[in-house]
PDB file of N, CA, C and O in Angstrom:
ATOM      1  N   MET A   1     123.399  64.176  75.409  1.00  0.00           N
ATOM      2  CA  MET A   1     122.198  65.350  75.963  1.00  0.00           C
ATOM      3  C   MET A   1     121.552  65.875  77.145  1.00  0.00           C
ATOM      4  O   MET A   1     120.718  65.202  77.751  1.00  0.00           O
ATOM      5  N   LYS A   2     121.924  67.168  77.548  1.00  0.00           N
ATOM      6  CA  LYS A   2     121.742  67.176  79.323  1.00  0.00           C
ATOM      7  C   LYS A   2     120.479  67.080  78.924  1.00  0.00           C
ATOM      8  O   LYS A   2     120.107  67.371  77.787  1.00  0.00           O
ATOM      9  N   GLU A   3     119.648  66.611  79.956  1.00  0.00           N
ATOM     10  CA  GLU A   3     117.906  66.982  80.255  1.00  0.00           C
ATOM     11  C   GLU A   3     117.729  67.694  81.026  1.00  0.00           C
ATOM     12  O   GLU A   3     118.413  67.987  82.007  1.00  0.00           O
ATOM     13  N   VAL A   4     116.593  68.139  80.604  1.00  0.00           N
ATOM     14  CA  VAL A   4     116.040  69.759  81.202  1.00  0.00           C
ATOM     15  C   VAL A   4     115.162  69.091  82.523  1.00  0.00           C
ATOM     16  O   VAL A   4     114.284  68.251  82.327  1.00  0.00           O
ATOM     17  N   LEU A   5     115.566  69.641  84.048  1.00  0.00           N
ATOM     18  CA  LEU A   5     114.465  69.485  84.819  1.00  0.00           C
ATOM     19  C   LEU A   5     113.376  70.228  84.898  1.00  0.00           C
ATOM     20  O   LEU A   5     113.298  71.427  85.166  1.00  0.00           O
ATOM     21  N   LYS A   6     112.308  69.264  84.589  1.00  0.00           N
ATOM     22  CA  LYS A   6     110.776  70.534  84.548  1.00  0.00           C
ATOM     23  C   LYS A   6     109.881  70.215  86.128  1.00  0.00           C
ATOM     24  O   LYS A   6     109.704  69.252  86.873  1.00  0.00           O
ATOM     25  N   MET A   7     109.535  71.473  86.075  1.00  0.00           N
ATOM     26  CA  MET A   7     108.503  71.135  87.561  1.00  0.00           C
ATOM     27  C   MET A   7     106.579  71.383  86.999  1.00  0.00           C
ATOM     28  O   MET A   7     105.971  72.163  86.266  1.00  0.00           O
ATOM     29  N   SER A   8     106.411  70.797  87.431  1.00  0.00           N
ATOM     30  CA  SER A   8     104.764  70.758  86.817  1.00  0.00           C
ATOM     31  C   SER A   8     104.264  72.240  87.676  1.00  0.00           C
ATOM     32  O   SER A   8     104.883  72.760  88.605  1.00  0.00           O
ATOM     33  N   GLU A   9     103.120  72.667  87.135  1.00  0.00           N
ATOM     34  CA  GLU A   9     102.241  73.536  87.584  1.00  0.00           C
ATOM     35  C   GLU A   9     102.332  73.417  89.245  1.00  0.00           C
ATOM     36  O   GLU A   9     102.831  74.182  90.070  1.00  0.00           O
ATOM     37  N   LYS A  10     101.757  72.352  89.369  1.00  0.00           N
ATOM     38  CA  LYS A  10     101.625  72.624  90.844  1.00  0.00           C
ATOM     39  C   LYS A  10     102.894  72.280  91.736  1.00  0.00           C
ATOM     40  O   LYS A  10     103.012  72.733  92.875  1.00  0.00           O
ATOM     41  N   GLN A  11     103.865  71.425  91.125  1.00  0.00           N
ATOM     42  CA  GLN A  11     105.148  71.621  91.764  1.00  0.00           C
ATOM     43  C   GLN A  11     105.479  73.236  92.213  1.00  0.00           C
ATOM     44  O   GLN A  11     105.833  73.663  93.313  1.00  0.00           O
ATOM     45  N   MET A  12     105.245  73.918  91.024  1.00  0.00           N
ATOM     46  CA  MET A  12     106.081  75.363  90.856  1.00  0.00           C
ATOM     47  C   MET A  12     105.484  75.852  92.129  1.00  0.00           C
ATOM     48  O   MET A  12     106.219  76.275  93.021  1.00  0.00           O
ATOM     49  N   LYS A  13     104.007  75.813  92.279  1.00  0.00           N
ATOM     50  CA  LYS A  13     103.167  76.744  93.157  1.00  0.00           C
ATOM     51  C   LYS A  13     103.464  75.954  94.213  1.00  0.00           C
ATOM     52  O   LYS A  13     103.993  76.827  94.901  1.00  0.00           O
ATOM     53  N   ILE A  14     103.550  74.730  95.040  1.00  0.00           N
ATOM     54  CA  ILE A  14     104.270  74.330  96.047  1.00  0.00           C
ATOM     55  C   ILE A  14     105.511  74.999  96.552  1.00  0.00           C
ATOM     56  O   ILE A  14     105.560  75.296  97.745  1.00  0.00           O
ATOM     57  N   LEU A  15     106.623  75.293  95.678  1.00  0.00           N
ATOM     58  CA  LEU A  15     107.871  75.907  95.558  1.00  0.00           C
ATOM     59  C   LEU A  15     107.942  77.142  95.823  1.00  0.00           C
ATOM     60  O   LEU A  15     108.888  77.564  96.488  1.00  0.00           O
ATOM     61  N   GLY A  16     106.830  78.082  95.299  1.00  0.00           N
ATOM     62  CA  GLY A  16     106.299  79.434  95.369  1.00  0.00           C
ATOM     63  C   GLY A  16     106.069  79.575  96.830  1.00  0.00           C
ATOM     64  O   GLY A  16     106.893  80.202  97.496  1.00  0.00           O
ATOM     65  N   TRP A  17     104.915  78.995  97.442  1.00  0.00           N
ATOM     66  CA  TRP A  17     104.531  79.061  98.769  1.00  0.00           C
ATOM     67  C   TRP A  17     105.798  78.480  99.666  1.00  0.00           C
ATOM     68  O   TRP A  17     106.222  79.313 100.467  1.00  0.00           O
ATOM     69  N   VAL A  18     106.226  77.676  99.672  1.00  0.00           N
ATOM     70  CA  VAL A  18     107.815  77.419 100.465  1.00  0.00           C
ATOM     71  C   VAL A  18     108.717  78.214 100.586  1.00  0.00           C
ATOM     72  O   VAL A  18     109.263  78.525 101.645  1.00  0.00           O
ATOM     73  N   ALA A  19     109.027  78.732  99.200  1.00  0.00           N
ATOM     74  CA  ALA A  19     109.919  80.022  99.257  1.00  0.00           C
ATOM     75  C   ALA A  19     109.075  81.384 100.209  1.00  0.00           C
ATOM     76  O   ALA A  19     109.513  82.090 101.118  1.00  0.00           O
ATOM     77  N   THR A  20     107.907  81.359  99.628  1.00  0.00           N
ATOM     78  CA  THR A  20     107.153  82.711 100.634  1.00  0.00           C
ATOM     79  C   THR A  20     107.687  82.602 102.003  1.00  0.00           C
ATOM     80  O   THR A  20     108.325  83.449 102.628  1.00  0.00           O
ATOM     81  N   PHE A  21     107.226  81.105 102.464  1.00  0.00           N
ATOM     82  CA  PHE A  21     107.359  80.986 104.262  1.00  0.00           C
ATOM     83  C   PHE A  21     108.554  80.914 104.362  1.00  0.00           C
ATOM     84  O   PHE A  21     108.666  81.336 105.513  1.00  0.00           O
ATOM     85  N   MET A  22     109.469  80.719 104.067  1.00  0.00           N
ATOM     86  CA  MET A  22     111.672  81.056 103.944  1.00  0.00           C
ATOM     87  C   MET A  22     111.795  82.481 104.142  1.00  0.00           C
ATOM     88  O   MET A  22     112.624  83.041 104.859  1.00  0.00           O
ATOM     89  N   SER A  23     110.548  83.219 103.171  1.00  0.00           N
ATOM     90  CA  SER A  23     111.148  84.593 103.136  1.00  0.00           C
ATOM     91  C   SER A  23     110.488  85.391 104.426  1.00  0.00           C
ATOM     92  O   SER A  23     111.120  86.390 104.771  1.00  0.00           O
ATOM     93  N   VAL A  24     109.448  85.118 105.087  1.00  0.00           N
ATOM     94  CA  VAL A  24     108.580  85.589 106.013  1.00  0.00           C
ATOM     95  C   VAL A  24     109.317  85.045 107.227  1.00  0.00           C
ATOM     96  O   VAL A  24     109.539  85.939 108.043  1.00  0.00           O
ATOM     97  N   MET A  25     109.733  83.929 107.566  1.00  0.00           N
ATOM     98  CA  MET A  25     110.621  83.892 108.514  1.00  0.00           C
ATOM     99  C   MET A  25     112.134  84.437 108.641  1.00  0.00           C
ATOM    100  O   MET A  25     112.781  84.150 109.648  1.00  0.00           O
ATOM    101  N   MET A  26     112.709  85.249 107.584  1.00  0.00           N
ATOM    102  CA  MET A  26     113.712  85.446 107.585  1.00  0.00           C
ATOM    103  C   MET A  26     113.573  87.157 108.135  1.00  0.00           C
ATOM    104  O   MET A  26     114.556  87.761 108.565  1.00  0.00           O
ATOM    105  N   TYR A  27     112.495  87.647 108.054  1.00  0.00           N
ATOM    106  CA  TYR A  27     112.207  89.392 108.486  1.00  0.00           C
ATOM    107  C   TYR A  27     111.594  88.823 110.005  1.00  0.00           C
ATOM    108  O   TYR A  27     111.610  89.717 110.851  1.00  0.00           O
ATOM    109  N   VAL A  28     111.000  87.356 110.555  1.00  0.00           N
ATOM    110  CA  VAL A  28     110.624  87.588 111.766  1.00  0.00           C
ATOM    111  C   VAL A  28     112.125  87.207 112.524  1.00  0.00           C
ATOM    112  O   VAL A  28     112.115  87.142 113.753  1.00  0.00           O
ATOM    113  N   SER A  29     113.239  86.990 111.887  1.00  0.00           N
ATOM    114  CA  SER A  29     114.447  87.120 112.528  1.00  0.00           C
ATOM    115  C   SER A  29     114.624  88.716 112.788  1.00  0.00           C
ATOM    116  O   SER A  29     115.675  89.112 113.292  1.00  0.00           O
ATOM    117  N   TYR A  30     113.918  89.341 112.553  1.00  0.00           N
ATOM    118  CA  TYR A  30     114.028  91.094 113.267  1.00  0.00           C
ATOM    119  C   TYR A  30     113.828  91.286 114.633  1.00  0.00           C
ATOM    120  O   TYR A  30     113.906  92.317 115.301  1.00  0.00           O
ATOM    121  N   PHE A  31     113.543  90.072 114.970  1.00  0.00           N
ATOM    122  CA  PHE A  31     112.536  90.259 116.575  1.00  0.00           C
ATOM    123  C   PHE A  31     113.746  90.332 117.545  1.00  0.00           C
ATOM    124  O   PHE A  31     113.616  91.251 118.353  1.00  0.00           O
ATOM    125  N   PRO A  32     114.717  89.718 117.664  1.00  0.00           N
ATOM    126  CA  PRO A  32     115.539  89.902 118.447  1.00  0.00           C
ATOM    127  C   PRO A  32     116.368  91.744 118.810  1.00  0.00           C
ATOM    128  O   PRO A  32     116.629  92.510 119.738  1.00  0.00           O
ATOM    129  N   GLN A  33     116.467  91.612 117.314  1.00  0.00           N
ATOM    130  CA  GLN A  33     116.863  92.639 117.065  1.00  0.00           C
ATOM    131  C   GLN A  33     116.623  94.035 117.726  1.00  0.00           C
ATOM    132  O   GLN A  33     117.434  94.816 118.224  1.00  0.00           O
ATOM    133  N   ILE A  34     114.639  94.153 117.518  1.00  0.00           N
ATOM    134  CA  ILE A  34     113.987  94.863 117.895  1.00  0.00           C
ATOM    135  C   ILE A  34     114.156  95.029 119.011  1.00  0.00           C
ATOM    136  O   ILE A  34     114.022  96.179 119.430  1.00  0.00           O
ATOM    137  N   MET A  35     114.531  93.913 119.982  1.00  0.00           N
ATOM    138  CA  MET A  35     113.869  93.437 121.473  1.00  0.00           C
ATOM    139  C   MET A  35     115.161  94.348 121.612  1.00  0.00           C
ATOM    140  O   MET A  35     115.037  95.367 122.290  1.00  0.00           O
ATOM    141  N   ASN A  36     116.426  94.065 121.014  1.00  0.00           N
ATOM    142  CA  ASN A  36     117.581  94.810 122.248  1.00  0.00           C
ATOM    143  C   ASN A  36     117.416  96.413 121.726  1.00  0.00           C
ATOM    144  O   ASN A  36     117.960  97.288 122.399  1.00  0.00           O
ATOM    145  N   ASN A  37     116.713  96.749 120.606  1.00  0.00           N
ATOM    146  CA  ASN A  37     116.783  98.029 120.274  1.00  0.00           C
ATOM    147  C   ASN A  37     116.109  98.875 121.431  1.00  0.00           C
ATOM    148  O   ASN A  37     116.391 100.011 121.813  1.00  0.00           O
ATOM    149  N   LEU A  38     115.104  97.963 121.897  1.00  0.00           N
ATOM    150  CA  LEU A  38     114.095  98.308 122.583  1.00  0.00           C
ATOM    151  C   LEU A  38     114.848  98.559 124.255  1.00  0.00           C
ATOM    152  O   LEU A  38     114.557  99.395 125.110  1.00  0.00           O
ATOM    153  N   ALA A  39     115.737  97.633 124.267  1.00  0.00           N
ATOM    154  CA  ALA A  39     116.498  97.407 125.632  1.00  0.00           C
ATOM    155  C   ALA A  39     117.659  98.378 125.888  1.00  0.00           C
ATOM    156  O   ALA A  39     118.280  98.472 126.947  1.00  0.00           O
ATOM    157  N   GLY A  40     117.824  98.956 124.973  1.00  0.00           N
ATOM    158  CA  GLY A  40     119.022 100.123 124.841  1.00  0.00           C
ATOM    159  C   GLY A  40     120.234  99.599 123.995  1.00  0.00           C
ATOM    160  O   GLY A  40     121.100 100.336 123.524  1.00  0.00           O
ATOM    161  N   GLN A  41     120.199  98.446 123.879  1.00  0.00           N
ATOM    162  CA  GLN A  41     121.237  98.087 122.900  1.00  0.00           C
ATOM    163  C   GLN A  41     120.812  98.314 121.382  1.00  0.00           C
ATOM    164  O   GLN A  41     120.182  97.468 120.748  1.00  0.00           O
ATOM    165  N   LYS A  42     121.174  99.406 120.918  1.00  0.00           N
ATOM    166  CA  LYS A  42     120.885  99.783 119.853  1.00  0.00           C
ATOM    167  C   LYS A  42     121.694  98.659 118.438  1.00  0.00           C
ATOM    168  O   LYS A  42     122.665  97.909 118.541  1.00  0.00           O
ATOM    169  N   GLY A  43     120.979  98.903 117.434  1.00  0.00           N
ATOM    170  CA  GLY A  43     121.461  98.258 116.172  1.00  0.00           C
ATOM    171  C   GLY A  43     121.789  99.123 115.374  1.00  0.00           C
ATOM    172  O   GLY A  43     121.909 100.268 115.809  1.00  0.00           O
ATOM    173  N   ASN A  44     122.069  98.822 113.772  1.00  0.00           N
ATOM    174  CA  ASN A  44     122.336  99.473 112.889  1.00  0.00           C
ATOM    175  C   ASN A  44     120.979  99.412 112.092  1.00  0.00           C
ATOM    176  O   ASN A  44     120.317  98.389 111.919  1.00  0.00           O
ATOM    177  N   PHE A  45     120.608 100.936 111.538  1.00  0.00           N
ATOM    178  CA  PHE A  45     119.204 101.015 111.261  1.00  0.00           C
ATOM    179  C   PHE A  45     119.287 101.060 109.483  1.00  0.00           C
ATOM    180  O   PHE A  45     118.317 101.426 108.820  1.00  0.00           O
ATOM    181  N   ILE A  46     120.000 100.825 109.142  1.00  0.00           N
ATOM    182  CA  ILE A  46     120.567 100.994 107.767  1.00  0.00           C
ATOM    183  C   ILE A  46     120.367  99.638 107.044  1.00  0.00           C
ATOM    184  O   ILE A  46     120.357  99.812 105.826  1.00  0.00           O
ATOM    185  N   GLN A  47     120.275  98.909 107.248  1.00  0.00           N
ATOM    186  CA  GLN A  47     119.874  97.460 106.503  1.00  0.00           C
ATOM    187  C   GLN A  47     118.479  97.185 106.687  1.00  0.00           C
ATOM    188  O   GLN A  47     117.921  96.749 105.680  1.00  0.00           O
ATOM    189  N   PRO A  48     117.854  97.310 107.588  1.00  0.00           N
ATOM    190  CA  PRO A  48     116.548  96.852 107.895  1.00  0.00           C
ATOM    191  C   PRO A  48     115.979  97.820 106.975  1.00  0.00           C
ATOM    192  O   PRO A  48     115.213  97.393 106.110  1.00  0.00           O
ATOM    193  N   LEU A  49     116.336  99.518 107.052  1.00  0.00           N
ATOM    194  CA  LEU A  49     115.862 100.808 106.007  1.00  0.00           C
ATOM    195  C   LEU A  49     115.422 100.004 104.861  1.00  0.00           C
ATOM    196  O   LEU A  49     114.284  99.640 104.564  1.00  0.00           O
ATOM    197  N   VAL A  50     116.712  99.767 104.191  1.00  0.00           N
ATOM    198  CA  VAL A  50     116.888  99.037 102.811  1.00  0.00           C
ATOM    199  C   VAL A  50     116.411  97.927 102.649  1.00  0.00           C
ATOM    200  O   VAL A  50     116.254  97.446 101.527  1.00  0.00           O
ATOM    201  N   ALA A  51     116.041  97.219 103.931  1.00  0.00           N
ATOM    202  CA  ALA A  51     115.048  95.976 103.433  1.00  0.00           C
ATOM    203  C   ALA A  51     113.629  96.134 103.447  1.00  0.00           C
ATOM    204  O   ALA A  51     112.742  95.426 102.971  1.00  0.00           O
ATOM    205  N   ALA A  52     113.588  97.287 104.136  1.00  0.00           N
ATOM    206  CA  ALA A  52     111.638  97.523 103.910  1.00  0.00           C
ATOM    207  C   ALA A  52     111.908  98.070 102.886  1.00  0.00           C
ATOM    208  O   ALA A  52     111.278  97.266 102.200  1.00  0.00           O
ATOM    209  N   ILE A  53     112.374  98.872 102.037  1.00  0.00           N
ATOM    210  CA  ILE A  53     112.518  99.562 100.844  1.00  0.00           C
ATOM    211  C   ILE A  53     112.455  98.793  99.797  1.00  0.00           C
ATOM    212  O   ILE A  53     111.970  99.281  98.775  1.00  0.00           O
ATOM    213  N   ASN A  54     112.977  97.256  99.782  1.00  0.00           N
ATOM    214  CA  ASN A  54     113.235  96.459  98.866  1.00  0.00           C
ATOM    215  C   ASN A  54     111.728  95.615  98.480  1.00  0.00           C
ATOM    216  O   ASN A  54     111.040  95.306  97.507  1.00  0.00           O
ATOM    217  N   CYS A  55     111.771  95.479 100.141  1.00  0.00           N
ATOM    218  CA  CYS A  55     110.112  94.764  99.873  1.00  0.00           C
ATOM    219  C   CYS A  55     109.228  95.945  99.228  1.00  0.00           C
ATOM    220  O   CYS A  55     108.496  95.865  98.241  1.00  0.00           O
ATOM    221  N   SER A  56     109.369  96.551  99.672  1.00  0.00           N
ATOM    222  CA  SER A  56     108.108  97.950  99.175  1.00  0.00           C
ATOM    223  C   SER A  56     108.174  97.507  97.547  1.00  0.00           C
ATOM    224  O   SER A  56     107.309  97.108  96.767  1.00  0.00           O
ATOM    225  N   LEU A  57     109.238  97.700  97.448  1.00  0.00           N
ATOM    226  CA  LEU A  57     109.782  97.322  95.598  1.00  0.00           C
ATOM    227  C   LEU A  57     108.690  95.991  95.351  1.00  0.00           C
ATOM    228  O   LEU A  57     107.537  95.920  94.926  1.00  0.00           O
ATOM    229  N   TRP A  58     109.513  95.169  95.763  1.00  0.00           N
ATOM    230  CA  TRP A  58     108.857  93.596  95.521  1.00  0.00           C
ATOM    231  C   TRP A  58     107.437  93.566  95.533  1.00  0.00           C
ATOM    232  O   TRP A  58     106.860  93.272  94.486  1.00  0.00           O
ATOM    233  N   VAL A  59     106.721  93.850  96.657  1.00  0.00           N
ATOM    234  CA  VAL A  59     105.133  93.859  96.976  1.00  0.00           C
ATOM    235  C   VAL A  59     104.490  94.594  95.759  1.00  0.00           C
ATOM    236  O   VAL A  59     103.708  94.024  94.998  1.00  0.00           O
ATOM    237  N   TYR A  60     104.950  96.171  95.598  1.00  0.00           N
ATOM    238  CA  TYR A  60     104.216  96.561  94.318  1.00  0.00           C
ATOM    239  C   TYR A  60     104.408  95.988  93.093  1.00  0.00           C
ATOM    240  O   TYR A  60     103.581  95.710  92.224  1.00  0.00           O
ATOM    241  N   TYR A  61     106.019  95.791  93.133  1.00  0.00           N
ATOM    242  CA  TYR A  61     105.500  94.683  91.406  1.00  0.00           C
ATOM    243  C   TYR A  61     104.843  93.736  90.973  1.00  0.00           C
ATOM    244  O   TYR A  61     104.546  93.408  89.825  1.00  0.00           O
ATOM    245  N   GLY A  62     104.414  92.883  92.903  1.00  0.00           N
ATOM    246  CA  GLY A  62     104.190  91.827  92.604  1.00  0.00           C
ATOM    247  C   GLY A  62     102.545  92.260  92.761  1.00  0.00           C
ATOM    248  O   GLY A  62     101.980  91.676  91.837  1.00  0.00           O
ATOM    249  N   LEU A  63     101.824  92.820  93.323  1.00  0.00           N
ATOM    250  CA  LEU A  63     100.691  93.242  92.689  1.00  0.00           C
ATOM    251  C   LEU A  63      99.953  93.682  91.818  1.00  0.00           C
ATOM    252  O   LEU A  63      98.757  93.485  91.601  1.00  0.00           O
ATOM    253  N   PHE A  64     101.285  94.766  90.921  1.00  0.00           N
ATOM    254  CA  PHE A  64     100.892  95.599  89.977  1.00  0.00           C
ATOM    255  C   PHE A  64     101.001  95.152  88.694  1.00  0.00           C
ATOM    256  O   PHE A  64     100.340  95.530  87.727  1.00  0.00           O
ATOM    257  N   LYS A  65     102.245  93.966  88.743  1.00  0.00           N
ATOM    258  CA  LYS A  65     102.119  93.391  86.996  1.00  0.00           C
ATOM    259  C   LYS A  65     101.089  92.934  86.457  1.00  0.00           C
ATOM    260  O   LYS A  65     100.128  92.656  87.176  1.00  0.00           O
ATOM    261  N   LYS A  66     101.033  92.759  85.189  1.00  0.00           N
ATOM    262  CA  LYS A  66      99.962  92.199  84.250  1.00  0.00           C
ATOM    263  C   LYS A  66      99.395  91.280  84.942  1.00  0.00           C
ATOM    264  O   LYS A  66      98.245  91.453  85.346  1.00  0.00           O
ATOM    265  N   GLU A  67     100.234  89.891  85.269  1.00  0.00           N
ATOM    266  CA  GLU A  67      99.675  88.786  85.960  1.00  0.00           C
ATOM    267  C   GLU A  67      99.747  88.898  87.274  1.00  0.00           C
ATOM    268  O   GLU A  67     100.937  88.801  87.571  1.00  0.00           O
ATOM    269  N   ARG A  68      99.132  89.043  88.165  1.00  0.00           N
ATOM    270  CA  ARG A  68      99.669  89.058  89.771  1.00  0.00           C
ATOM    271  C   ARG A  68     100.401  88.172  90.382  1.00  0.00           C
ATOM    272  O   ARG A  68     100.069  86.987  90.359  1.00  0.00           O
ATOM    273  N   ASP A  69     101.661  88.652  91.114  1.00  0.00           N
ATOM    274  CA  ASP A  69     102.197  87.254  91.730  1.00  0.00           C
ATOM    275  C   ASP A  69     102.135  87.215  93.036  1.00  0.00           C
ATOM    276  O   ASP A  69     103.121  87.586  93.673  1.00  0.00           O
ATOM    277  N   ILE A  70     100.931  86.745  93.731  1.00  0.00           N
ATOM    278  CA  ILE A  70     100.497  86.980  95.261  1.00  0.00           C
ATOM    279  C   ILE A  70     101.636  86.278  96.105  1.00  0.00           C
ATOM    280  O   ILE A  70     101.761  86.538  97.302  1.00  0.00           O
ATOM    281  N   PRO A  71     102.449  85.397  95.464  1.00  0.00           N
ATOM    282  CA  PRO A  71     103.467  84.608  96.831  1.00  0.00           C
ATOM    283  C   PRO A  71     104.671  85.639  96.883  1.00  0.00           C
ATOM    284  O   PRO A  71     105.230  85.902  97.947  1.00  0.00           O
ATOM    285  N   LEU A  72     105.045  86.216  95.653  1.00  0.00           N
ATOM    286  CA  LEU A  72     106.067  87.522  95.879  1.00  0.00           C
ATOM    287  C   LEU A  72     105.400  88.280  96.823  1.00  0.00           C
ATOM    288  O   LEU A  72     105.924  88.624  97.883  1.00  0.00           O
ATOM    289  N   ALA A  73     104.192  88.578  96.470  1.00  0.00           N
ATOM    290  CA  ALA A  73     104.259  89.962  97.434  1.00  0.00           C
ATOM    291  C   ALA A  73     104.079  89.663  98.940  1.00  0.00           C
ATOM    292  O   ALA A  73     104.588  90.232  99.906  1.00  0.00           O
ATOM    293  N   ALA A  74     102.959  88.303  98.866  1.00  0.00           N
ATOM    294  CA  ALA A  74     103.183  88.001 100.517  1.00  0.00           C
ATOM    295  C   ALA A  74     104.476  87.767 101.391  1.00  0.00           C
ATOM    296  O   ALA A  74     104.682  88.036 102.574  1.00  0.00           O
ATOM    297  N   ALA A  75     105.251  87.204 100.475  1.00  0.00           N
ATOM    298  CA  ALA A  75     107.013  87.009 101.020  1.00  0.00           C
ATOM    299  C   ALA A  75     107.239  88.190 101.371  1.00  0.00           C
ATOM    300  O   ALA A  75     107.694  88.344 102.505  1.00  0.00           O
ATOM    301  N   ASN A  76     107.058  89.082 100.738  1.00  0.00           N
ATOM    302  CA  ASN A  76     108.107  90.139 101.393  1.00  0.00           C
ATOM    303  C   ASN A  76     107.225  91.303 101.723  1.00  0.00           C
ATOM    304  O   ASN A  76     107.767  92.403 101.614  1.00  0.00           O
ATOM    305  N   ALA A  77     105.939  91.280 102.114  1.00  0.00           N
ATOM    306  CA  ALA A  77     105.045  92.323 103.005  1.00  0.00           C
ATOM    307  C   ALA A  77     105.483  92.204 103.880  1.00  0.00           C
ATOM    308  O   ALA A  77     105.881  93.307 104.257  1.00  0.00           O
ATOM    309  N   PRO A  78     105.756  91.289 104.717  1.00  0.00           N
ATOM    310  CA  PRO A  78     106.196  91.169 106.199  1.00  0.00           C
ATOM    311  C   PRO A  78     107.442  91.992 106.315  1.00  0.00           C
ATOM    312  O   PRO A  78     107.531  92.754 107.278  1.00  0.00           O
ATOM    313  N   GLY A  79     108.386  91.925 105.466  1.00  0.00           N
ATOM    314  CA  GLY A  79     109.715  92.763 105.367  1.00  0.00           C
ATOM    315  C   GLY A  79     109.162  94.234 105.555  1.00  0.00           C
ATOM    316  O   GLY A  79     109.764  94.962 106.344  1.00  0.00           O
ATOM    317  N   ILE A  80     108.094  94.702 104.904  1.00  0.00           N
ATOM    318  CA  ILE A  80     108.076  96.208 104.993  1.00  0.00           C
ATOM    319  C   ILE A  80     107.869  96.657 106.781  1.00  0.00           C
ATOM    320  O   ILE A  80     108.502  97.487 107.434  1.00  0.00           O
ATOM    321  N   VAL A  81     106.826  95.818 107.172  1.00  0.00           N
ATOM    322  CA  VAL A  81     106.737  96.048 108.432  1.00  0.00           C
ATOM    323  C   VAL A  81     107.726  95.922 109.587  1.00  0.00           C
ATOM    324  O   VAL A  81     107.716  96.745 110.503  1.00  0.00           O
ATOM    325  N   PHE A  82     108.975  94.422 109.534  1.00  0.00           N
ATOM    326  CA  PHE A  82     109.816  94.294 110.377  1.00  0.00           C
ATOM    327  C   PHE A  82     110.889  95.435 109.966  1.00  0.00           C
ATOM    328  O   PHE A  82     111.462  95.990 110.902  1.00  0.00           O
ATOM    329  N   GLY A  83     111.157  95.767 108.863  1.00  0.00           N
ATOM    330  CA  GLY A  83     111.904  96.340 108.519  1.00  0.00           C
ATOM    331  C   GLY A  83     111.996  97.913 109.357  1.00  0.00           C
ATOM    332  O   GLY A  83     112.696  98.275 110.304  1.00  0.00           O
ATOM    333  N   LEU A  84     111.081  98.544 108.635  1.00  0.00           N
ATOM    334  CA  LEU A  84     110.448  99.577 109.668  1.00  0.00           C
ATOM    335  C   LEU A  84     110.710  99.104 111.060  1.00  0.00           C
ATOM    336  O   LEU A  84     111.783  98.932 111.639  1.00  0.00           O
ATOM    337  N   VAL A  85     109.454  98.931 111.471  1.00  0.00           N
ATOM    338  CA  VAL A  85     109.813  98.690 112.707  1.00  0.00           C
ATOM    339  C   VAL A  85     111.581  98.645 113.425  1.00  0.00           C
ATOM    340  O   VAL A  85     112.144  99.611 113.940  1.00  0.00           O
ATOM    341  N   THR A  86     111.927  97.808 113.325  1.00  0.00           N
ATOM    342  CA  THR A  86     113.643  97.339 113.600  1.00  0.00           C
ATOM    343  C   THR A  86     114.408  98.682 113.428  1.00  0.00           C
ATOM    344  O   THR A  86     115.154  99.099 114.314  1.00  0.00           O
ATOM    345  N   ALA A  87     114.157  99.474 112.033  1.00  0.00           N
ATOM    346  CA  ALA A  87     114.914 100.593 111.983  1.00  0.00           C
ATOM    347  C   ALA A  87     114.558 101.680 112.535  1.00  0.00           C
ATOM    348  O   ALA A  87     115.372 102.585 112.720  1.00  0.00           O
ATOM    349  N   ILE A  88     113.141 101.783 112.929  1.00  0.00           N
ATOM    350  CA  ILE A  88     112.962 103.033 113.871  1.00  0.00           C
ATOM    351  C   ILE A  88     113.320 102.690 114.968  1.00  0.00           C
ATOM    352  O   ILE A  88     113.719 103.567 115.734  1.00  0.00           O
ATOM    353  N   THR A  89     113.292 101.266 115.412  1.00  0.00           N
ATOM    354  CA  THR A  89     113.605 101.181 117.113  1.00  0.00           C
ATOM    355  C   THR A  89     115.290 101.503 116.879  1.00  0.00           C
ATOM    356  O   THR A  89     115.942 101.800 117.880  1.00  0.00           O
ATOM    357  N   ALA A  90     115.522 101.481 116.426  1.00  0.00           N
ATOM    358  CA  ALA A  90     117.187 101.397 116.582  1.00  0.00           C
ATOM    359  C   ALA A  90     117.438 102.912 115.917  1.00  0.00           C
ATOM    360  O   ALA A  90     118.432 103.049 115.204  1.00  0.00           O
ATOM    361  N   LEU A  91     116.731 103.818 116.096  1.00  0.00           N
ATOM    362  CA  LEU A  91     116.942 105.484 116.161  1.00  0.00           C
ATOM    363  C   LEU A  91     116.457 105.982 117.035  1.00  0.00           C
ATOM    364  O   LEU A  91     116.780 107.148 117.262  1.00  0.00           O
ATOM    365  N   ILE A  92     115.408 105.276 117.960  1.00  0.00           N
ATOM    366  CA  ILE A  92     114.110 105.921 119.010  1.00  0.00           C
ATOM    367  C   ILE A  92     115.164 105.675 120.203  1.00  0.00           C
ATOM    368  O   ILE A  92     114.859 105.950 121.363  1.00  0.00           O
TER     369      ILE A  92
END
């Protein structure tokens, strides 16, 4: 019979915050594209715009569901800012 891998509440909380950190780092990676956009080497605006919309939905979900999910909201909040800045700088 298969043994089910179970994590303690503390382990799950640590995993949630590690995943939050990695999500934030994913959006920080937009910095090079923003710099290129500002230097005149424009990138595509669609992907970062869709990422910003997606992150907005996840932040709303995390903050307004019955039991708030702060790590989920915190992981996606930078994506709103960085996605919008990247999309806007690609257009101007």
